[in-house]
N, C-alpha and C positions, 0 to 999 in steps of 0.2 A: 535417666536423670539422677544425678547424685544428690544426696542430702548434704547440704553444707551447713556447718554449725559455726556461728560466731559466738562471742563471749556470752555465756549463759542463755543462749537462744538457739533453737533448732528451727530452720525454716525449710519446708518442702515446697518447691515451686511447681505449680500446676499451670500449664499454658494451653489456652484454647487457640490452636493454630487456625482453626476454621474461620475465626473472625477476621483474620488478616490474609486469607488465601488469595493468591493472585495467579494469573496464568503462568505456565512454566517458563515462558520467554519474557517475563515482566521484570527481570532484574535490571540492575544498573549496567550501562555500557562504559561508564567511566567512574573511578573513585579517586578522590583526593583525601589522603589521610593527614589530618592536622594533629600534631603531636606536641603537647605543652611542656616539653623538656628536651634536653640535648640527647644525642645518640647514646646508646648503651644501657639505658634503664628499662624498667618494666613497661612503661607506656610505649617507648620506641620499639622494644622487642615484640610486644603484642601486636601493635599495628603492622609491623613488617612481617610478622608471622602470618597474620590474616591475609595480608597482601600477597605473600608468597603462595599461600593456598589458593587464592583467587586466580593468580596467574597460572599456576601449575595445573589447575583444573579447567582452565580456559573459560571460567565464568565471567571474568572481566579482563579485557586486553589493555585498557588504558589506566594505569595505576601510578599515582604520584604521591610523594611524601613531603611534608614540610615540618621541620622542627622549629617550634616557636617558644623557646624557653623564656621565663621571666614572670615575676609576680606570683610565684608559687603555683603557677598554672593559670593565673588570672589573665595574662597577656593573650593567650590563645583563645580563652573563652570570650574576652572582650572583642577580639578581632572577629570571631564567628558571629557575634551578636551585631556588631556595628556594620559588617559587610554582608549581612544575610542575603541580600538580593543577588550577590555574586557567588554564593556558596551552595549552588544547587546539588552538587555531587560530593560535598565535603562531609566527612565523618570525623568528628573529634573523639579521640581516645581519652578516656578518663577512668577513674576508679574511686575507691573510698575517699581519697583526699579531697574530692570535689565537695563532699559533705563536711569533712573536718575543717577545711579552710574557710568555708562559708560560716560554720559555727564560730570559728575564731575571729571572724571579721578580716581575714587576710585579703579577701576580695569581696566586693558587694554582691556579686551574682551567686546564684545557686543553680542546682539542676533544674529548678522550676523556670529558669530563664531560657532553657534549651528544650529540645524534644528528645526524650530518651528513645533510642532505636532498639538496641539490644545489648545485654551483657553476654560476653562470649566465654569467659573462663573465670576461674578463681585461682588465686595464687596464695598459698599458705605462707605465712611469715616464717622466717628462720633466723637464728643467731649463729654467727660463725666467728672463728678466730684464725690466726695464722697457723699453718701446719706445725710450726715449732713452738707454739704457745704452751705455757705451763697449765693453762686452763683446758681441761679435757672434757668437761661436761657442764651442764647448767649449774649443778651444785657447786662446782669449783668457782664459777663466776659469781654466784650469789654470796658465797663465803668471802671471797676477796672484796666484793663490793661492800658488804656489811662491815668489814674490817677497815677498809680505806676507800670510800667512794671516789675520792679524787684521783685514785690510781687507775681508774677505768674511764677511758674516753671512748665513746660509742660513735661509730660512723653510720649515717643513714642517708638514703637517697631522696629525702624529702625534708621540708622545713620543720623547725622545732614545733613540737606538739602534734605532729602528724603521725600516721600509722607506724612508721619505723621507730618513732620515738615512744609513742604511748603503749605500744604492744609490749616492748621490752620493759618499760616502766611498770606496767601492770603485772608482768611476770615477777619482777623483783619485789613488788609490793606483796604479792601472794607468797613469796619466799620469806617475808618478814622484814623487808628492808624499806627504807624511806625513798619513794620514787622521785621526790622533789630534788634529791641530791644528784641525780643522774647528769653526767656531763655529756652532752650530745653535740656532735659536730655535723652540721647539715651540708650535704653535697648536692650538686645538680644531677640527680639520677643515681641508680644503683651501681652503674659501672664505675663512676668516679668515687663512690663511697667504698667500693671494693679496693680500688687503687689506694685509697687512704689507709685501709687496713694493711695491705701488703707492703706499703712503704714504711710502716711503723708509726705513722702519724696518730693512729688509733689502735686500741687493743681488741675491740669487738665490733663486728658488723651486724646491724639489724636491717634486714631487707626482705624482699620477696624471694621465695625459694628459687624461682626461675633465674634470678639474677646472680645466684651464688652456686647453682648446681654444677655447671660445667667446670668451674674453678675447683670445687670440692672433688669432683671426679678426676681432675687432673693433678690433684695433690697440692694445689697452691694454697688452699685454705681448708679448714675443717669445720663442717657444720656440726654444732653441738646440740641443737634442738630445733624441731619443726613443730609448728602449731596445728598440725593435722589431727583429726580425731582418732585415726587408726592408721596402721601401716599402709602405705600406698603399694598396691600390687606390683607396680613397675619399679618401685624404689623401696623395697622392704627393709633395707639395712639402715635407713636414715633414723637417727634417734628422735623420738617424740618427746615434746615437753611434758605431756600429761602422763607419761610413764616415769618421769623424774620427780613426781610429787607436786607438780604445778598444774592445777585444774584450769587451764586456759586454752581454748581452741579458737582460732581466728583465721578467716579466709578473706582476702582482699579481692573483690570482684574487679574485673576490667571489662569495659564495654564502650559503646559508641553512642554519640549524641549528634543531632543535627540542629541547624538553625531553625528558628520559627518562621512560619509564613511560606513554606515551600509547597504546600498542598498535600492533601491526603494521598493522592496517587504516588507522589514522589516518596513519601514516607513508607508506603507499602512496598515500593520497589527496593528501598533500602533494607527493610526487614526481610524481604524475600531473598535478597542477595546474601545477607549475613546468615540467615537460617540455612540456606542451601549449602553454603561452604562449610558451616559448622557440622553438617551431616556427612561430609566426605571423609574417605580414608586418609586423604592427603593431610587434611587439617588435624585429624586424630593423631597421626604420626607426629606432626609438629607439636601438638599439645603434650603428648607423652614425653617427647624429647626435652621439653622445657619444664617438666614437672607440674604442669597446670592441671587443675581438676576441671572436669566437665561442668559447665554452668551456663547453659543457654537460657536466656530469659528475655522476652521481648515486649515492646509496647506498653500497654496498660499494666501488665503484671510486673514489668521492670519498674515502672513508676511507683507502684504500690510498695514494692520492696524497698525502694530508695527512701520513701517516707518512714517505713519501719526502721530502717537502719539509722536514719537521722536521729530518731528518738533513742535508740540503743546506744549509739556512740556518744550522744550528749550525756547520758547517764554514766557511761564508762569513764569519760574524761573528767566528769565532775567527781567521780569516786577517787581519782588519784590527784585531784587538785589542779588539773590542767585547764579547767573551764569552770567559770562561776555558774 
């Protein structure tokens, strides 16, 4: 289990698997992934990565996907709540934005209106530019932003004030700039945000590492900073933000939630299925290929983490003026 560090906070997750132990054959026989955004983003990629691992390991044979974008993710959450009696095998993928958007009032629900099943991975944030950009590192970006903030338009795959927005804003604040002047253009998912960068509509991309890594490796864009605490063994050459003078480390978890009222046995089957696939070599290969950090956390421990992160993000957003 890795130790993941978010802004000014280190959390070590200890999980008592014994409290949720079920029989070896007690997993789900069908999984429907509900994805609150369009294809190509971090939620979509994580859900389909987990689904691929479930299929290739033959843990689950009946796997379906539903992209339900809208309302900053609120449409999918509302659907899961309103149709709970028909969602026996549905796993909603979500991440840090479920906390951010609830704090902002983007939608009225929060993680407390769902049943947290398991966090699967953590995706560090990264900042990227086009391969031919004059901006070569975070220092170049900060200097240009401080000189002319309006000359930098930032693409992100989430709504204003969310993780793609506030992580870069906080980094610029730590570099001595005014985060409130940041011009942020929101796209429906990291894939479309990357397209906005490559088309020249924006100058910088702020997104999850997994959403930019393959394009960086293909030479289509250049990652100039990653918010990981230390070099990743499988990606040692990626530039870290904290080695460029900015003391900010941030990891965006991604995990799954279910509707309320399904019964303890069904939740146990869901946890068992996700826990089992998380321990396979197939999923480990998918995780490494996407640049995801290991971060399995389930049930009550996952819920406790969510309440801690809610308080932390509220403080972080208040510090840069994005939340009262």
